C-alpha positions in Angstrom: -150.7 270.6 -31.2 -150.5 266.9 -32.2 -146.5 267.0 -32.4 -146.5 268.6 -28.7 -148.9 266.1 -27.2 -146.5 263.2 -28.7 -143.7 264.8 -27.8 -144.8 265.1 -24.1 -146.0 261.4 -24.4 -142.5 260.3 -25.2 -140.6 262.3 -22.7 -143.0 261.0 -20.0 -142.7 257.8 -21.0 -138.8 257.9 -21.2 -138.8 259.3 -17.7 -140.8 256.7 -16.0 -138.8 253.7 -17.6 -135.3 255.4 -16.7 -136.8 255.7 -12.8 -138.0 251.5 -12.7 -134.4 250.7 -14.6 -132.8 252.7 -11.9 -134.6 251.1 -8.9 -133.9 247.6 -10.2 -130.2 248.2 -10.2 -130.1 249.6 -6.6 -131.9 246.8 -5.0 -131.4 246.7 -1.4 -130.5 243.4 0.0 -131.7 243.1 3.9 -130.3 241.0 6.3 -132.3 237.6 7.0 -134.8 237.8 10.4 -134.4 235.3 13.1 -137.6 234.2 14.1 -138.0 233.9 17.9 -139.2 230.4 18.9 -137.8 228.6 16.0 -135.1 226.7 18.3 -136.9 223.4 17.6 -134.9 220.0 18.5 -134.5 217.2 16.5 -137.8 215.8 18.3 -139.5 219.0 17.5 -139.7 220.4 20.9 -139.1 224.1 21.6 -136.8 224.9 24.1 -137.2 228.4 24.1 -140.9 227.4 25.3 -139.8 225.2 28.2 -140.3 221.9 26.0 -138.0 218.9 26.5 -138.2 215.4 25.1 -139.1 212.8 27.2 -138.1 209.3 26.2 -140.5 208.1 29.0 -143.5 210.0 27.8 -142.6 209.9 24.5 -143.3 213.7 23.7 -141.9 217.0 24.2 -143.0 217.9 28.2 -142.3 221.2 30.6 -140.5 220.1 33.2 -141.5 222.5 35.9 -145.0 221.2 34.8 -144.9 217.8 34.2 -141.8 216.8 36.3 -141.1 216.5 40.2 -138.6 219.4 41.2 -135.6 218.3 43.1 -133.1 220.8 45.0 -129.5 219.9 45.9 -129.1 218.7 49.3 -128.4 220.9 52.1 -124.8 221.4 52.2 -124.2 225.0 53.5 -123.3 225.8 49.7 -125.7 228.0 47.4 -127.3 226.6 43.8 -128.8 228.0 41.2 -129.9 224.9 39.5 -132.2 222.0 40.1 -133.2 218.5 38.9 -136.3 217.1 38.0 -137.9 213.6 37.9 -141.0 212.0 35.7 -142.5 209.0 36.7 -144.3 206.2 34.6 -144.9 203.0 36.2 -141.7 201.3 37.2 -139.5 203.6 35.3 -138.1 207.4 36.6 -136.6 209.8 33.7 -134.0 211.8 35.8 -132.7 215.0 34.2 -130.0 216.3 35.7 -128.2 220.1 35.5 -124.8 218.1 35.0 -126.0 215.7 32.3 -126.7 216.4 28.5 -129.2 213.7 28.3 -131.3 212.4 30.6 -131.2 209.2 33.0 -133.5 206.3 33.2 -133.7 204.8 36.5 -135.7 201.8 37.0 -137.6 199.7 40.0 -138.2 196.1 40.8 -141.6 196.8 42.5 -143.8 199.4 44.2 -142.0 200.7 47.5 -138.5 200.1 45.8 -136.3 202.5 45.2 -135.5 203.7 41.5 -131.8 202.6 40.4 -129.3 203.0 37.7 -125.3 202.4 38.3 -124.3 204.7 41.3 -127.6 206.7 41.3 -130.6 205.7 43.7 -133.7 207.6 44.0 -135.5 207.1 47.1 -139.4 207.6 47.8 -138.5 209.0 51.4 -140.5 211.9 52.7 -140.6 213.0 49.5 -137.8 211.7 47.1 -134.0 211.6 47.7 -131.5 211.0 45.3 -128.1 209.2 46.3 -125.1 208.6 44.5 -122.4 206.7 45.4 -124.4 206.6 48.8 -124.0 210.4 49.2 -127.4 212.6 49.1 -126.8 214.8 46.3 -130.6 216.0 45.8 -133.8 215.9 47.5 -137.5 216.8 46.8 -141.2 216.4 47.6 
């Protein structure tokens, strides 16, 4: 009886060890999962959550919440994009759909327009953005 019991224990251990070894050899490699919302830029802003870095505010902002929306001037064409402006004192940070980086505009005093190069942001019936004297965006 002892011999049968001992033999059954040895057989049981043999099969259980063989199964473990075969499982270790057949490890399946799963592809790395892409985490949604992991698109952090160099400043730590998450683009998928609508955040953009503002050098003027020195923090991540949502333009549609913190900025003033400017739409393309009415010229008979249909546009699907907009521009945004963030104001801070006598400076304005302009986010255009045609530029990768925002443009920092400055004004001399209250009531003047903000300018940089050939761009001019005029506070008139809301705001008017001109490039080379031609109105390209308007907004409230």
